[in-house]
N, C-alpha and C positions, 0 to 999 in steps of 0.2 A: 713455821716453819716446822713440819711434823715432820716423824722419821715412818719409813716404810719398816714393816716388823724384819727385824733383821737384816735389814740392807746397813753398808756404808755410808756413814756422813762425809760429805767431802767438805772441807772448813775453807772459809775465807781469809786469808793471814792478813792481817795492819799494819803495815809499817805504820809507826809513830816517828815522825823527824823531828827534833827540839837542836837548840842551840849546839854549836860545838860546845862538849865541856871538855875541858881540864883538871885531871882527876889530882884535887890540891888532898891532902890526908885533911880530916876533920879534925879541929880542934876540941870537940868536946871528949870526953872520958870516957872508957868504956870501949866495945866494940861495936860499930852500927855504921851507918850510910856515910859516904863522904861527896862533898861538894865543893865549889867553887864561889867566887865572888862575882858579882856579875855588875856592881858598879853602883847600883842604885842603893839604898842606904835603906829604904823600904822592904826591897827584896832581899837584902844580906841578912834583914832580921827575920823575914819569911823562912830562908834558909834554914838559918842555925837553930827555928824552932822546930822547923820540919825533921831536921839531922836529930836533935833531941827525940823527938816522939821516934825514929828510925833507929833511935839508939840500942840496939838490941845482936847479939852473934848471928840472928838469923839473917841481917841484912848486912851485915858486912862487905857483900859483896855489891850491894845498890849505890846508885852515882844521883846526885839531886841538884839540879839547875834552877834556877827561876830569872822569870823576865815577866817583870809588866803583872804582878800574881800570878802568871802561870806557872805552874810545878813540873819539869819533866826529869820522870825517874825511869832509867835505864840501869843497865846491871844483871845481874844475877841471882837468882835463889834456889832454892833446893827443890820444894813444890809448889804446884801451882797455886795451894792455899797461902802460901806468904805474898805471892804476889798480890793477889787480891786485898789480903791484909795491911798492907805498905799502902797500899791506893786508899784505903780505907782511914788507915789513921793520919795521912798527909789532908785528905779530904777534910778533917774534924780540926783543922787547924789554923788558926785565928788568921785572916786577910787573904788567905788561898784562894782563888777564883776561881779556877781549873786542874786538873791536872791531865797531866798525859804521860800512861803510863809504856813504859817501854820496856819495861824489864824480861828478862828471857828465862825461860823454865829449864835450868841447866837439868841435871837428876841422870837417871840411867836412860837408853835410849830402847825399848823396849818394843817387840813384834807387836802390829793391831790386835793381830788374831789371839795371839798370848795376852796382853794386857785385859782385851777383851773378857777371854774366860776367867781372868782373875778376879778384876771388878764383880762379875756375873757371881761369882762366885761368894766374894766376899757382901754384896747385895743382896745375895739371897738369905743369908743367916742375919741380916743386920736388921735390928728390932727385934729380934727370935726374942719371947719372954714375957712380950707385951702385950700378947693378945693381938695382934693388927695382922702381921705378919703375911697371911692368908688374902686381907683385905687390898693389900698392895700389890700393885700389876704393874712393875716397871720394865721399859723396856734400854736399852744397850747399843751404840752404834760407836762405832772408834773409827775413826782417820789421822792418819801422818800422827798419832798422840792427841788427837783434840777428841772428847768425850763426850757424847752425845745424847742427854737420858731425854725420855720419855714416858706416857704414862699417863696412869692414876694410884696417888697415894692415898691412902685413907682418912688423914690428916697432915695440917703444918708441919708437926715434928717429926713424924715420916719423912716427909719431903725433907727436911733439913737436915736427916741424919742421911739420908742417902747424897743430897748433894755434900756433906761434908768428909763424908768417907772417901768419894771419888777424888773429890782437890789433896787430900792429903794422902794421895796413891802414889806413890814415886814412879816416874815414869808420863805420868798425865799432864801435858801441854797447856791443856785448854778446859773448856766445860761449859759445853751449853745447855742451859735445863730450860726442859721440856716441860716439865712435869706438872700436871696437872692435880688439884686436889677438889679428892670430893667436897659437897658444899655440907653442911655440915645439915643433918635435917633427921630429925625421930624416926620419920616413918623411914628413912632407907637403911637405918640403923636396926631398927626392927626385921626388913626383910633380908636384912646381911645374914644375921644370927639364924632367921628362919628359913635361908639357904643353905646356912653351914651344916645346920641339923640335917635338913632334908638330903644333902648331898652327901655327906659324912654319915649319915645314918644306912645309907643303904648297905648292905652285908659288901657288896664286891668293891666301894669304895671307899672303906676305912680306914683301909693300908694306905691310903694317900696323905694320912692326919701323923702318920708314924715318922714321918722326917718332916720337922718345920722347915724345912728350906725348900720342899718339892711339896707343896700341896694343889691340890686342885685352885685356883685363883678366883678370887670372889669381888667382883667391882660395882655397882650400886651407884646409880645416880639417879636422882627422880624416879624412882622404882624402875628405871630398867638396867639389869642385871646383865654380865661379860663374864662369862667362865674363860681362864687361859691359864697354861700350863702345858706340858707334856702328860698323856695318860697312858697305858701299855699296851690297851686294845681300841679298836672304833667299837665296842659293846660299852664298854667304859666311857666312851665319849658319848656315845647313844643316852645309857642311864642317867649321868650328871644331866645330861641337857632335860631329860622327862623330870626326873626330880625339881630342877630349877623352876621351869615353867607351871610345877604344881604348887609354888609358894602362895597361896591368898595375896593380893595387893603387885604383886609383877607385872609390871606392864607390856614388857616384850624381855626376851633370851636369846643375846648375844653368844654362840658355842664357836669360839675361837678356841678350844683345847687342838692341841696336836696330837696326833697319832704315831710313839715312838716308832724308828724304821716303819713310818707309813709310804718312805720310795721304796721300800724293796719289797713291799706287799701292794696286791689290789688293791684299791676302791672298793 
């Protein structure tokens, strides 16, 4: 399930249902999830264990019910990452057979375009200083607060950082992670560096290295190079393409560079 560039993704909302919940106050100390007795001593023990795992202020509005080892979570949290974290904590508890996560993400309601622009800005500067920014080419789509991430990340750390940033951003209701990670390859690493030197070494292109959030992005997978990002002129786009094609060992160059304000000029 891949995104078209700059397209909006239509999310499918799954409504998870569970047993009717009577919201009784947790007997555990501290601020955390609340639950109800279900009659089974085994379920009662599981519920107590789950509520202990969720004994945190972040989960104070989460409700827990257990039936035959199936844990149903409802209620609300502040950000999407807390919903995911709650489910992970429950899955690791003893005797839990399955988890139905019906927790809603409360938080602010943000217009899709506004949310996309804010997240795009945050992602642009993510991992700046680690030397891999130009080698990450990520896409983002937002529909009804559901964020879909795509593209290619240089490594698993870059991918995890991007996903975590989005999951913890207020206004995000759900996250679909379609980011691919470039395979580990010494040959590709050599081509990445050589392509970066060739592209940014062109006198008219070295200015794109000044802002770490707006580079010409270079993705390399099995010797295939993809250029992406936004350049000022068609001439810049053509020069980048020529320079990348001149790098030894490159099998193919896909030039996805966009020209700023291209719609206002003739192609």
